[in-house]
C-alpha positions as CSV (number, residue, x, y, z in Angstrom):
1,M,-14.5,22.3,19.5
2,E,-18.0,23.2,21.5
3,P,-17.7,25.4,24.6
4,G,-18.8,22.8,27.7
5,R,-18.1,22.7,31.5
6,V,-18.0,20.4,35.0
7,C,-21.1,20.2,36.3
8,I,-20.7,18.7,40.6
9,M,-23.9,17.8,42.0
10,Q,-25.2,18.6,45.1
11,D,-24.1,14.7,45.7
12,G,-20.8,15.3,44.9
13,G,-21.0,13.5,42.0
14,M,-19.9,15.8,38.6
15,L,-21.2,15.8,34.9
16,K,-19.2,17.3,32.2
17,E,-21.7,18.5,29.0
18,R,-20.5,20.1,26.3
19,V,-22.8,22.8,24.2
20,I,-25.1,21.7,21.4
21,L,-27.3,24.3,20.7
22,R,-27.1,28.4,21.9
23,D,-30.1,29.9,19.8
24,P,-30.7,33.3,21.1
25,A,-33.8,33.8,18.6
26,T,-36.0,31.1,19.9
27,R,-34.1,30.8,23.5
28,T,-33.7,27.0,23.4
29,F,-30.5,25.6,24.9
30,S,-29.2,22.0,23.7
31,Y,-26.3,20.6,25.4
32,A,-24.8,16.8,25.9
33,I,-23.4,15.3,29.3
34,D,-20.2,13.4,27.7
35,E,-19.5,11.8,31.2
36,H,-21.4,11.1,33.9
37,E,-22.3,8.5,36.7
38,M,-26.5,8.0,35.5
39,P,-26.8,4.7,34.5
40,A,-27.1,6.4,31.1
41,K,-26.6,7.1,27.7
42,N,-26.3,9.7,24.6
43,V,-27.8,11.7,27.4
44,V,-28.4,15.0,25.6
45,G,-30.8,18.1,27.5
46,T,-32.4,21.4,25.6
47,I,-33.7,23.7,27.4
48,R,-36.6,26.6,26.3
49,I,-37.7,29.7,27.0
50,D,-40.9,31.5,25.9
51,D,-41.6,34.9,26.9
52,L,-45.5,34.6,28.3
53,G,-45.6,38.5,28.8
54,N,-45.6,40.9,31.6
55,G,-42.3,40.2,32.8
56,N,-43.1,35.8,33.2
57,S,-42.0,33.5,30.9
58,F,-42.3,29.3,30.6
59,V,-39.1,26.9,31.0
60,S,-39.6,24.0,29.8
61,W,-36.1,21.7,30.1
62,S,-36.5,17.9,28.9
63,A,-34.0,15.8,28.5
64,N,-33.3,12.1,25.4
65,L,-31.3,9.3,25.9
66,V,-31.1,5.5,26.5
67,L,-31.4,3.7,29.5
68,E,-29.9,0.7,31.3
69,P,-33.6,-1.3,32.2
70,E,-32.8,-2.2,35.7
71,S,-33.1,1.5,36.5
72,A,-35.7,2.8,34.7
73,G,-37.8,2.8,37.1
74,Q,-35.2,5.7,38.9
75,F,-33.6,7.9,36.6
76,G,-37.5,10.1,36.3
77,P,-37.3,11.1,40.4
78,M,-33.5,11.6,40.1
79,V,-33.6,13.7,36.8
80,Q,-36.6,15.4,37.9
81,G,-34.8,16.2,41.5
82,M,-32.3,18.1,39.2
83,Y,-34.5,19.8,37.2
84,Q,-36.3,21.0,40.0
85,T,-33.0,22.9,41.6
86,G,-31.8,24.1,38.8
87,L,-35.2,26.5,37.7
88,A,-35.5,26.7,41.4
89,S,-31.4,28.0,41.3
90,L,-32.2,29.7,37.5
91,E,-35.5,31.3,39.4
92,A,-33.6,32.8,42.6
93,Y,-30.8,34.6,40.5
94,H,-33.2,36.4,37.5
95,N,-35.4,37.7,41.2
96,K,-32.6,39.3,42.9
């Protein structure tokens, strides 16, 4: 069984995630969100960190999923907010 975690969101919502890929060589991490309250199915996220040199990095964070048609317009801003919060937390952690 793959390792997993439970995330509690700022609004109190809960996500149960399962690790799909952890590749230190490419600095890539992929996960499936198996239990959530989002209007989507088959959610898989990927985070990749590219070394830009001089102590700088570029982080890309993406998701593949199937949306319910009636909620497609709401989902983008919601996920963008989650990603912005997550990236800000990552940056704060590494700038201690």
